[in-house]
C-alpha positions in Angstrom: -0.1 -0.2 -0.2 1.1 3.4 -0.8 0.5 6.4 1.5 0.7 9.9 -0.1 0.5 13.5 1.7 -1.6 16.0 0.0 -0.8 19.5 0.7 -3.6 21.2 2.3 -5.2 24.1 0.1 -4.2 27.6 1.2 -6.9 28.8 4.3 -9.6 30.9 3.4 -9.9 34.4 5.2 -12.6 32.7 7.4 -10.2 29.8 8.2 -7.7 31.9 9.2 -10.0 34.2 11.2 -10.8 31.0 13.0 -7.4 30.4 13.8 -6.8 33.5 15.3 -9.6 33.5 17.3 -8.8 29.8 18.7 -5.1 31.5 19.5 -7.0 34.4 21.2 -9.2 32.0 23.2 -6.1 30.7 24.6 -5.6 33.9 26.9 -8.8 33.0 28.7 -8.9 30.9 32.0 -9.3 27.0 30.9 -9.3 24.4 33.2 -7.4 21.6 31.3 -7.6 18.9 33.7 -8.1 14.9 33.3 -11.0 12.5 32.9 -10.6 10.1 36.1 -14.0 8.2 37.0 -15.4 5.2 35.0 -18.4 7.2 33.8 -16.9 10.2 31.4 -19.2 12.7 33.3 -17.4 12.0 36.5 -14.3 14.1 36.7 -11.6 16.1 38.9 -13.0 19.6 37.8 -10.2 21.1 39.5 -7.6 20.3 41.8 -10.1 21.0 44.5 -13.1 19.7 43.4 -14.8 16.2 42.2 -17.7 15.9 40.2 -19.6 12.5 40.4 -22.1 10.5 38.8 -25.1 9.2 40.8 -28.0 6.7 40.2 -31.2 6.2 42.2 -33.0 2.8 41.9 -36.3 4.5 41.6 -38.1 7.5 39.7 -37.5 10.7 41.4 -40.5 12.4 39.4 -42.9 10.0 40.8 -41.2 8.9 44.1 -41.7 6.1 46.2 -41.4 5.9 50.3 -37.9 4.5 51.9 -38.1 0.9 52.3 -39.2 0.7 56.0 -40.1 4.4 56.7 -43.5 5.2 55.0 -42.9 8.9 56.2 -39.9 9.3 54.0 -40.8 10.5 50.3 -38.0 9.9 48.1 -38.4 12.6 45.8 -35.8 15.5 44.7 -35.6 17.5 48.0 -34.7 14.1 49.7 -31.9 13.4 47.3 -30.8 17.1 47.3 -30.6 17.0 51.4 -28.9 13.5 51.1 -26.1 14.4 48.8 -25.7 17.8 50.7 -24.9 15.7 54.0 -22.3 13.8 51.9 -20.9 16.7 50.5 -20.2 18.2 53.9 -18.8 15.3 55.2 -16.5 14.7 52.6 -15.4 18.5 52.7 -15.1 18.1 56.4 -12.7 14.6 56.5 -10.5 16.1 53.8 -9.8 19.3 55.7 -11.5 21.3 53.0 -9.2 20.0 50.3 -11.9 18.2 48.2 -15.2 19.7 47.4 -17.9 17.9 45.7 -18.8 20.0 42.6 -21.4 19.0 39.8 -23.4 15.6 40.6 -25.2 14.3 37.6 -28.2 12.4 39.1 -30.0 9.8 37.1 -33.3 7.9 37.6 -34.5 4.2 37.7 -30.9 2.7 37.9 -29.5 4.7 34.7 -25.9 3.5 33.6 -26.3 0.5 35.9 -22.9 0.0 37.7 -21.4 2.6 35.5 -21.4 5.4 38.1 -19.5 6.7 41.1 -22.6 6.3 43.7 -25.6 3.8 43.5 -28.2 5.0 46.0 -30.6 1.8 46.7 -34.1 1.8 48.3 -33.5 -1.8 49.7 -32.5 -3.2 52.6 -28.8 -4.2 52.6 -25.2 -3.7 53.8 -23.7 -0.9 51.8 -20.2 -1.5 50.0 -17.8 -0.3 47.5 -15.1 -1.2 45.4 -11.5 0.1 46.9 -9.8 2.6 44.7 -12.5 2.4 42.3 -12.3 5.7 41.1 -10.9 5.7 37.6 -11.4 2.0 37.3 -13.6 0.5 34.2 -17.1 0.3 34.5 -18.5 -1.9 37.1 -16.2 -0.8 40.1 -18.8 1.6 42.1 -20.3 2.0 45.3 -23.7 0.3 46.8 -25.4 2.8 49.1 -28.6 1.1 50.5 -31.2 3.3 52.5 -32.0 0.5 55.0 -29.9 -2.1 56.9 -30.8 -5.1 58.8 -34.6 -3.9 58.8 -33.6 -0.4 60.2 -34.0 2.7 57.8 -31.3 5.1 58.1 -32.1 8.7 58.7 -31.4 11.3 55.9 -28.0 12.3 57.9 -27.0 8.7 58.6 -27.8 7.9 54.6 -25.5 10.8 53.7 -22.7 10.0 55.9 -22.9 6.2 54.7 -22.3 7.4 51.1 -19.4 9.7 52.6 -17.8 6.7 54.0 -17.9 4.5 51.2 -16.5 7.3 49.3 -13.6 6.9 51.4 -12.9 3.6 50.1 -14.1 4.2 46.4 -12.4 7.5 45.6 -9.4 7.4 48.0 -8.5 3.8 48.4 -8.8 4.4 52.4 -9.7 0.9 54.5 -11.7 0.6 57.7 -10.7 1.4 61.0 -13.6 -0.6 63.1 -13.8 -4.2 64.5 -16.0 -6.5 62.9 -17.0 -9.5 65.1 -17.4 -12.2 62.2 -20.0 -14.5 62.9 -18.9 -17.0 60.3 -16.0 -18.6 61.5 -15.5 -20.5 58.1 -14.4 -17.0 56.4 -11.1 -16.5 56.2 -9.1 -13.8 58.2 -8.3 -11.2 55.8 -5.8 -8.2 56.4 -7.7 -5.6 54.5 -10.8 -6.4 56.1 -12.2 -5.5 59.8 -11.6 -8.4 62.5 -12.6 -9.0 65.8 -10.3 -7.5 68.4 -9.3 -4.5 66.1 -8.4 -1.3 67.9 -11.1 1.1 66.6 -10.3 4.8 65.7 -12.4 7.9 66.2 -12.7 8.5 62.6 -15.0 8.2 59.5 -13.7 5.1 58.6 -15.1 3.7 62.0 -18.4 5.1 63.0 -19.2 7.6 60.3 -22.2 9.2 62.0 -20.4 9.7 65.4 -16.9 10.8 63.8 -15.8 13.0 60.8 -12.2 12.9 60.9 -9.8 10.5 59.0 -7.0 9.2 61.3 -3.4 10.7 61.7 0.1 9.4 62.7 -0.6 10.0 66.3 -3.7 7.6 66.1 -0.8 4.7 65.4 2.0 5.8 67.8 1.5 2.9 70.4 2.5 -0.3 68.3 -0.4 -1.9 70.4 -3.0 0.0 68.7 -2.3 -0.6 65.0 -4.9 -3.6 64.6 -7.0 -2.3 61.9 -7.5 -3.0 58.4 -5.8 0.4 57.3 -2.9 -0.2 58.9 -2.2 -3.8 58.0 -2.4 -3.1 54.3 -0.9 0.3 54.1 1.3 0.5 57.1 0.2 4.1 58.2 -2.6 6.2 58.6 -5.2 7.6 56.6 -3.7 11.2 56.3 -0.2 9.6 55.6 -1.9 7.5 52.7 -3.5 10.3 51.1 -0.2 12.4 51.2 1.8 9.6 49.7 1.9 9.2 46.1 0.2 5.8 45.1 3.3 4.5 43.1 5.0 4.2 46.5 2.5 2.0 48.0 4.0 -1.5 48.8 2.8 -5.1 49.2 -1.0 -5.5 49.2 -1.6 -1.7 48.9 -0.1 -1.9 45.5 -2.7 -4.1 44.1 -5.5 -1.5 44.7 -4.1 1.1 42.5 -5.0 3.8 44.3 -5.3 7.1 42.8 -3.1 10.0 44.1 -5.1 13.5 44.0 -3.0 16.5 43.9 -4.8 18.5 46.5 -2.8 16.4 48.8 0.4 16.9 47.5 2.9 18.5 50.2 0.5 17.6 53.1 2.5 16.7 56.2 0.4 14.3 58.0 2.6 14.3 61.3 2.0 18.2 61.7 -1.7 18.5 60.2 -4.0 20.1 62.4 -7.8 19.1 62.2 -9.8 22.1 61.7 -13.1 20.0 60.7 -14.4 22.9 58.5 -17.8 23.0 57.2 -18.1 26.5 56.0 -17.8 26.8 52.1 -18.6 23.0 51.5 -21.4 23.9 49.1 -19.4 26.5 47.3 -19.2 24.5 44.0 -22.0 21.8 44.7 -24.4 21.6 41.9 -26.9 18.9 41.6 -28.2 18.2 38.2 -31.1 16.2 38.1 -31.5 14.5 34.6 -35.0 13.1 33.7 -34.4 12.3 30.2 -30.9 12.4 29.0 -30.5 12.3 25.1 -27.3 10.2 24.0 -25.5 12.6 21.5 -23.3 10.2 19.5 -20.8 11.1 16.4 -19.9 8.5 14.1 -16.1 9.2 12.9 -15.0 7.9 9.6 -11.4 7.1 8.8 -11.8 7.1 5.0 -7.8 6.1 4.2 -8.5 2.4 4.7 -8.8 0.2 2.0 -12.1 -0.5 0.0 -12.8 -3.9 1.3 -12.0 -2.9 5.0 -13.9 0.4 4.6 -17.0 -1.7 3.6 -16.8 -3.6 6.8 -16.7 -0.6 8.8 -19.6 0.7 7.0 -21.4 -2.6 7.9 -20.7 -2.0 11.5 -21.7 1.4 11.4 -25.2 0.7 10.1 -25.6 -2.1 12.6 -25.0 0.8 15.2 -27.3 3.0 13.6 -29.9 -0.2 13.3 -29.7 -0.8 17.2 -30.3 2.7 18.2 -33.1 3.9 20.5 -35.4 7.2 19.9 -33.2 8.6 22.7 -30.1 8.6 20.6 -28.9 11.4 17.8 -26.2 10.6 15.9 -24.1 13.0 13.4 -21.3 11.7 10.8 -18.1 12.8 10.3 -15.2 11.9 7.8 -11.7 12.2 7.3 -10.4 13.0 4.6 -13.5 15.2 3.9 -16.0 14.7 1.3 -16.3 17.8 -0.5 -15.5 20.9 1.3 -15.8 19.7 5.0 -15.5 16.8 7.3 -19.3 17.1 8.4 -21.2 14.5 6.3 -24.6 14.7 8.3 -25.3 16.7 11.7 -27.1 15.5 14.3 -30.2 13.4 13.5 -32.7 11.5 15.6 -32.7 7.7 15.5 -36.3 7.6 14.4 -37.2 5.5 11.6 -36.8 8.7 8.8 -33.6 9.7 10.7 -32.2 6.0 10.5 -32.7 6.1 6.8 -31.1 9.6 6.4 -28.0 8.2 8.6 -28.0 5.0 6.2 -28.0 7.0 3.0 -25.4 9.2 4.4 -23.0 6.2 5.2 -23.9 4.6 1.9 -22.5 7.9 0.0 -19.1 7.4 1.8 -16.3 6.0 0.0 -12.6 4.8 0.8 -10.2 7.8 -0.1 -7.5 6.6 -2.5 -5.3 9.4 -1.2 -4.7 11.7 1.9 -4.4 11.1 5.7 -6.5 10.4 8.4 -6.7 13.5 10.5 -7.9 12.8 14.0 -7.7 16.0 15.5 -9.3 17.9 12.6 -12.2 15.4 12.6 -12.8 15.1 16.2 -12.7 19.2 16.5 -15.4 19.1 13.8 -17.3 16.3 16.3 -16.9 18.4 19.3 -18.2 21.7 17.3 -21.3 19.6 16.5 -21.6 18.4 20.1 -21.2 21.8 21.4 -24.3 23.3 19.5 -26.4 20.4 20.5 -25.7 19.0 24.0 -27.2 19.9 27.2 -26.1 19.3 30.7 -26.2 15.8 31.7 -26.4 14.4 27.9 -24.0 11.5 27.8 -21.7 11.7 24.2 -19.8 8.9 22.5 -17.6 9.2 19.6 -17.7 6.3 17.6 -14.3 5.8 15.7 -14.3 3.5 12.5 -10.6 2.8 11.4 -7.9 0.4 10.8 -6.5 -1.3 14.1 -3.0 0.0 12.9 -4.3 3.6 13.5 -2.5 6.0 16.3 -3.9 9.4 17.3 -2.1 12.3 18.9 -2.6 12.2 22.7 -4.5 15.7 22.2 -7.2 13.6 20.8 -7.7 12.0 24.0 -6.9 14.9 26.5 -9.7 17.0 24.5 -12.3 13.9 24.6 -12.0 13.5 28.3 -11.9 17.4 29.2 -15.3 17.6 27.3 -16.4 14.2 28.9 -16.7 12.2 25.7 -16.4 8.4 25.6 -14.5 7.5 22.5 -15.2 3.7 21.2 -12.8 3.0 18.7 -13.6 0.1 16.5 -10.1 -1.0 14.5 -10.6 -3.4 11.3 -7.5 -5.5 11.4 -5.2 -6.2 8.2 -3.1 -3.3 8.1 0.6 -3.5 7.8 3.4 -3.2 10.5 4.8 -0.8 7.8 1.5 1.2 8.2 1.1 1.1 11.9 4.7 2.6 12.3 4.1 5.1 9.7 0.8 6.1 11.0 1.8 6.8 14.6 5.0 8.8 13.2 2.1 10.8 11.7 0.2 11.2 14.8 3.4 12.0 16.6 3.8 14.8 14.1 0.4 16.1 14.6 0.7 16.3 18.3 1.9 19.4 20.1 3.3 17.2 22.5 5.2 14.8 20.0 3.0 11.9 21.8 0.9 9.4 19.8 -1.5 6.9 21.7 -3.1 3.7 20.1 -6.9 2.8 19.8 -7.0 0.9 23.1 -5.5 3.5 25.2 -7.8 6.1 23.6 -10.8 4.0 24.8 -9.0 3.6 28.3 -8.4 7.3 28.7 -11.8 8.5 27.8 -14.0 5.7 29.5 -14.8 4.0 26.1 -14.6 0.4 24.8 -12.0 -0.6 22.1 -12.6 -3.4 19.7 -10.7 -5.0 16.9 -12.2 -7.0 14.3 -11.3 -9.1 11.3 -14.7 -9.2 9.6 -17.7 -7.0 9.0 -19.9 -9.5 10.8 -17.5 -9.1 14.0 -17.3 -5.4 13.6 -21.0 -5.0 13.7 -21.4 -7.6 16.5 -18.6 -5.6 18.5 -19.7 -2.0 17.8 -23.2 -2.7 19.0 -22.1 -4.4 22.4 -19.7 -1.2 23.0 -22.6 1.2 22.4 -24.8 -0.9 24.5 -22.2 -0.4 27.3 -21.5 3.3 26.9 -25.1 3.8 26.4 -26.1 2.6 29.7 -28.3 -0.1 28.6 -29.0 -2.7 31.0 -26.9 -5.2 29.5 -24.9 -8.4 29.9 -23.5 -10.9 27.7 -24.4 -14.3 28.1 -22.5 -15.8 24.8 -20.9 -14.7 21.7 -20.0 -16.7 18.9 -19.4 -16.3 14.8 -18.9 -18.8 11.6 -17.0 -18.6 8.6 -19.2 -18.2 5.4 -21.7 -20.8 4.9 -21.7 -23.1 1.7 -25.2 -23.9 -0.2 -27.3 -25.8 2.4 -24.7 -25.5 5.3 -26.0 -24.5 8.4 -24.4 -22.6 11.7 -25.6 -23.6 15.3 -24.3 -22.0 18.4 -25.8 -23.3 21.8 -26.2 -20.9 24.8 -27.7 -21.3 28.3 -30.6 -19.4 29.8 -31.2 -19.1 33.5 -34.3 -18.3 35.3 -36.2 -15.2 34.9 -35.1 -14.0 38.1 -31.2 -14.4 37.0 -31.2 -13.8 33.2 -34.3 -11.2 32.9 -35.3 -10.6 29.0 -33.0 -12.4 26.8 -32.0 -10.9 23.5 -30.6 -13.3 20.8 -29.0 -11.1 17.9 -27.6 -12.5 14.9 -25.2 -10.4 12.3 -24.7 -10.9 8.7 -23.6 -9.2 5.6 -26.8 -7.6 4.1 -26.1 -9.0 0.7 -26.2 -12.3 2.1 -30.0 -11.4 3.8 -32.0 -13.3 1.2 -29.8 -16.3 1.2 -30.4 -16.9 5.0 -32.8 -18.6 7.2 -33.2 -18.0 11.3 -34.6 -20.3 13.6 -34.2 -21.1 17.5 -34.3 -24.4 19.2 -35.6 -24.6 22.7 -34.5 -26.7 25.5 -37.2 -29.1 24.7 -36.4 -29.3 21.0 -38.9 -27.4 19.6 -37.9 -25.3 16.6 -39.0 -21.9 16.2 -39.0 -19.7 13.2 -40.2 -16.3 12.5 -43.5 -17.7 11.4 -44.4 -19.9 14.4 -43.2 -18.1 17.1 -45.1 -18.4 20.5 -46.1 -16.0 23.1 -43.0 -14.6 24.6 -40.5 -14.7 21.7 -40.8 -11.8 19.3 -38.9 -11.3 16.2 -37.2 -8.3 14.3 -35.9 -8.2 10.9 -33.3 -5.3 10.0 -32.0 -7.2 7.0 -30.7 -4.2 4.9 -28.4 -3.6 8.3 -27.6 -7.2 8.6 -29.3 -7.7 11.9 -32.1 -10.0 13.1 -32.9 -9.9 16.8 -35.2 -12.7 18.8 -36.3 -11.9 22.3 -37.2 -14.4 25.0 -39.4 -12.6 27.6 -38.9 -13.5 31.4 -42.6 -15.0 31.2 -41.7 -17.3 28.2 -42.8 -21.1 29.4 -40.1 -23.6 29.4 -37.1 -20.9 28.5 -34.8 -22.1 31.2 -32.1 -24.4 30.2 -29.8 -24.7 26.6 -30.9 -23.1 23.3 -29.4 -23.3 20.0 -29.4 -20.6 17.5 -29.5 -21.2 13.6 -28.9 -19.7 10.6 -29.5 -22.0 7.5 -27.9 -21.0 4.2 -30.1 -21.3 1.0 -27.1 -20.7 -1.0 -23.4 -19.8 -0.5 -22.8 -16.8 1.5 -20.4 -13.8 1.3 -19.6 -13.6 5.0 -20.3 -15.7 8.1 -22.9 -15.3 10.8 -22.3 -13.7 14.0 -23.9 -14.2 17.1 -24.4 -12.0 20.4 -26.7 -13.5 23.4 -27.2 -10.9 26.0 -29.6 -9.8 28.7 -31.1 -7.1 31.1 -29.9 -9.0 33.9 -27.6 -7.6 36.8 -25.1 -10.0 36.9 -22.5 -9.5 34.6 -19.0 -10.3 34.0 -16.6 -7.6 33.9 -12.8 -7.2 33.1 -9.9 -5.3 32.8 -6.0 -5.2 32.8 -4.1 -3.3 35.2 -0.6 -2.3 34.9 2.2 -3.2 32.2 2.3 0.2 31.0 4.5 3.3 31.3 4.3 4.5 34.9 2.6 1.7 36.5 4.3 0.1 39.6 3.2 -3.4 38.7 3.1 -6.1 36.2 0.1 -6.6 34.1 -2.8 -8.3 35.7 -6.1 -9.3 34.0 -8.9 -8.8 36.6 -12.5 -10.0 36.3 -15.3 -9.3 38.4 -18.6 -11.3 38.6 -22.0 -10.4 40.1 -24.2 -7.4 40.5 -25.0 -5.6 43.9 -23.0 -8.3 45.5 -20.0 -10.5 43.8 -20.2 -14.4 43.1 -17.5 -16.6 44.6 -16.0 -20.0 43.6 -17.1 -19.7 39.8 -14.9 -20.9 37.1 -13.4 -17.9 35.3 -11.3 -18.7 32.4 -9.4 -16.5 29.8 -8.0 -16.7 26.1 -5.5 -14.3 24.9 -5.2 -13.2 21.7 -2.7 -10.7 19.9 -4.9 -7.8 18.1 -4.9 -10.1 14.6 -6.7 -12.9 16.5 -3.5 -15.2 17.0 -4.1 -17.4 20.3 -1.2 -17.0 22.5 -2.7 -18.0 26.1 -5.1 -20.5 26.1 -7.5 -21.6 28.9 -6.0 -19.7 31.7 -7.6 -19.8 34.8 -8.3 -16.8 37.0 -8.0 -17.1 40.5 -9.8 -15.7 43.8 -7.5 -17.3 46.6 -6.3 -14.1 48.3 -2.6 -15.0 46.9 -0.9 -11.9 45.2 -1.7 -10.3 42.9 -5.4 -11.3 44.2 -6.2 -9.2 47.4 -9.2 -10.7 49.0 -9.8 -14.5 49.0 -13.5 -15.4 47.8 -14.5 -12.0 47.1 -15.9 -12.6 43.6 -12.6 -10.7 42.0 -10.6 -13.1 40.0 -7.3 -12.5 38.8 -4.7 -13.6 36.5 -1.1 -12.8 36.8 0.2 -11.8 33.2 3.8 -10.8 34.2 6.5 -12.4 32.1 4.0 -14.1 29.8 3.5 -11.7 26.8 5.8 -9.6 25.0 4.8 -5.5 24.2 2.0 -5.2 22.1 -1.8 -5.0 21.7 -3.9 -8.0 23.0 -7.4 -8.8 23.8 -9.0 -11.2 26.4 -11.8 -13.3 26.1 -13.2 -14.5 29.2 -16.1 -16.7 30.4 -17.3 -17.3 33.6 -19.5 -20.2 34.7 -21.3 -21.1 38.4 -21.2 -24.5 39.8 -22.7 -26.3 42.7 -19.8 -24.6 45.0 -20.7 -20.9 43.8 -22.0 -18.4 46.5 -23.1 -14.8 46.8 -19.7 -13.8 48.4 -20.0 -12.0 51.8 -17.1 -9.7 51.4 -17.6 -8.4 48.2 -15.9 -5.2 48.8 -15.2 -2.8 52.4 -18.2 -2.4 54.3 -20.0 -2.2 57.7 -22.5 -4.2 59.0 -23.3 -8.0 59.8 -21.8 -10.1 57.1 -24.6 -11.2 54.6 -25.3 -15.0 54.8 -23.6 -16.7 51.9 -26.1 -18.4 49.5 -26.1 -20.8 46.5 -26.6 -19.5 43.0 -28.1 -21.1 40.0 -26.3 -22.3 37.2 -25.4 -19.0 35.2 -22.7 -18.4 32.0 -21.3 -14.7 31.4 -18.8 -13.3 28.8 -16.9 -10.6 28.2 -13.7 -9.3 26.2 -10.7 -6.8 27.5 -8.7 -5.1 25.2 -5.1 -3.9 26.5 -1.8 -2.6 25.5 1.5 -3.9 26.9 4.5 -1.2 26.6 8.2 -2.1 26.1 10.1 -1.6 29.4 6.9 -1.6 31.6 7.0 -4.1 34.6 6.3 -7.7 33.7 6.3 -7.1 30.2 8.2 -9.5 28.2 8.5 -13.5 28.0 10.7 -14.2 31.4 10.5 -17.9 31.5 10.0 -20.6 28.9 6.5 -21.6 28.4 5.0 -24.3 26.9 3.7 -24.1 23.2 -0.1 -23.2 22.3 -1.9 -26.1 21.2 -3.4 -25.5 17.7 -6.6 -26.5 18.9 -7.1 -25.5 22.4 -10.1 -25.9 24.5 -12.2 -23.1 23.7 -14.0 -20.1 25.8 -16.9 -20.1 23.0 -20.0 -21.4 22.9 -20.4 -24.6 20.8 -20.8 -23.7 17.1 -21.1 -25.8 14.0 -21.6 -25.4 10.4 -22.6 -28.5 8.8 -23.7 -29.9 5.2 -25.6 -32.6 4.0 -22.5 -34.7 3.1 -20.0 -33.7 5.9 -20.0 -34.7 9.5 -20.2 -31.7 12.2 -17.3 -29.7 12.6 -16.6 -26.1 14.0 -16.0 -23.1 11.8 -15.8 -20.3 14.7 -12.5 -18.6 14.1 -12.5 -14.7 14.5 -10.8 -11.9 15.9 -12.9 -11.9 19.0 -14.3 -15.3 19.7 -11.6 -18.3 19.7 -12.2 -21.4 17.6 -14.7 -23.9 19.3 -13.4 -27.3 19.2 -14.2 -28.7 22.5 -17.6 -29.9 23.5 -16.9 -30.1 27.0 -19.7 -28.4 29.7 -16.7 -25.8 30.8 -17.5 -24.2 27.1 -19.5 -21.0 27.1 -23.1 -21.5 26.6 -22.9 -25.2 27.9 -23.9 -24.7 31.9 -22.9 -27.5 34.2 -25.0 -30.3 34.6 -26.1 -29.1 37.7 -24.6 -17.2 37.8 -8.1 11.5 36.5 -9.9 13.7 35.6 -12.0 16.1 33.1 -12.5 19.8 33.3 -15.8 21.0 34.6 -19.0 21.7 32.1 -19.6 25.5 32.0 -23.5 26.0 30.9 -25.2 29.1 29.7 -28.8 29.8 31.0 -30.7 27.6 28.8 -28.6 24.5 29.8 -26.2 24.1 26.6 -22.4 23.6 27.0 -20.6 26.8 26.5 -17.3 26.0 27.2 -16.3 22.6 25.2 -15.0 24.7 22.4 -12.7 26.6 24.6 -11.9 23.5 26.6 -10.1 22.2 23.3 -8.3 25.1 22.0 -5.1 24.2 23.5 -4.9 21.1 21.7 -6.1 22.5 18.4 -4.0 25.3 18.3 -1.0 23.3 19.4 -1.5 21.1 16.7 -1.7 23.9 14.0 1.5 25.2 15.6 3.1 21.6 15.4 1.9 21.3 11.8 4.2 23.5 10.2 7.1 21.0 10.7 4.7 18.3 9.7 3.9 19.9 6.4 7.4 20.7 5.8 8.4 16.9 5.6 5.3 16.0 3.8 6.6 15.7 0.4 7.9 12.4 0.7 6.0 9.4 0.1 6.0 5.8 2.1 6.2 3.0 -0.4 
């Protein structure tokens, strides 16, 4: 492939005026801070202000009463007063170094676990993920309004949230004693124990005390028996003031966030004043009843025509699945005609989807030119600024090649504007192309820094997927959109076939648990629209009954978006006989152009979430694959395994077991968080892991789950369920644990798969597997440990300034530094642009 730079045309007078205006805007005070939390709207607004995202599990516009307290209405006034108590408590225990700023509040559990604070009108024991701030979706705090039949007062409930934020935001541990009634549970250093020496602090009794502990609280060696001291070896204030990379031992595993507000604090000399006045100086509670999801599809037109067609197939599937509360715009680079905007914001109505598909059909792969990510994203931000209202989530879906790199300013601007970026990279680019695109991104960057697509997603709270086919790309982009669009969504199974011969059949089996566990189940099949007329789809129920779109019973619905290459079966919770093993089928009347993809998901609360910590520059630990199984509480003693692939689909680790045994790097035994140490197993590069989790007769709801206070819940058995997920990650040369340190056995060519059983059969051949994709490993095994086959017996971002009509007024200002820096650096880039790369 030949890459050619094209010199840009001379700027018009209007373009020059815009550049001068952008340069002038840099003289205005702008907070160029960094995105930090799992939801892009949560952020460090400035050094002393944190913005949070909250959801409640009721409708605050039609409020119920508090469980156990019929006299307390859970209306907006209650939530306002509740969060004011929380804000005052945080301000007091941080000695005024942190205020709570903007709090985005959503109703009816919108965003699920992808928020900082969940307020739950149920009876339960509140808990939080330690150091959950800045971690992937699913790391959150659960705050119940009633415990052991006793409803909290408003003051108590607000302080419960403040206590849990001590765990979630700051990584602090408890200083109370817990007389564990269950002697079978292990003694865990990070968990309060019987006989611990309690401290007069917020992390002991949050109702009676507000301070955090200081060195004087641990002067006496006989008074050091607390979870906090056992793990960190010092007090809360010493922990806060110490950079996280200096944590040692078990504390390193928490990957605590260090906040600049505590830099330079001398904990030994700190005088506690417990301030109150001014706690609400930045407090802004934003109730968001009906947010609009403002999405932009950003298209890279420099990929080959074949790969471009696959990207467009994915983009159309993305549009097809969108709900009416979504608006899409389309931006392309190199530009089509006079600008990068292909289509402005358009509602995801029937007519709007038709307009979006027409605009996508009109796009073609660019024979020459380069992908200008900064220019394309700047235009996308311009469109967003004009349309977005406070509390509206925004996602940019980047359709490009997997070899693409972008200037770091692209991520900086996105997280400043609180936008998640979901990159979708089609594989097939050469190493030469990867190196070339990285050098171009460096030249475009004012900081001379390029980042890859997985890093771009991680820095902005988005989801990255690489795909080898249009089928797989469509499946991946839809899944990513559901995650960032806050759909109640968990993946039960996914699979894919190769192209089908005439009369061949693709089949894939998956398990459906009870309605209480799996809720409504969605069976989506993806295919090339050119193959629509060639395929027939059906489901086989656990009792062997075959259902086609023509003979569906009550409880199964069918939707056909053949022009976008997607069909959907929905299994209602009340469907008779739905529990057990199902089979999805696609029968080919004639030979198909592409294969068929399958995604089985549900609106359940129990999900498998995964990420990789460490293994990059600046980390103090080697790479660790982490997975969490559960919902409000996690599930222990499940079987969790992973297959790890290179970006282009080569299997490099097969059927690796994740552990939950409390042995480092795992931190707590039997808490439903599972780990796999990748140190010394992989060289630097781009990877993704496909994980599966299955419960069995030993699986239980974990009594630990997170740092909590109250009586330990009774551990109860869970039914058989399966969950799957993917996690993309990068490993960097020179980072801890990156590189092959010890000899490893060669990877078998036909490993036991974590994919569901899938088969493609023809009348003249025996049943064989044809699943082979970049995101789903080859399915060759038939054991019950395969997915879908149950056992025979579950940093920071800038604040949003708004004008009186509620629209963002400062997004454009927030990206000026990146744009102008790029313009200045572009001179050097253009001076070198006359050369071609063969």
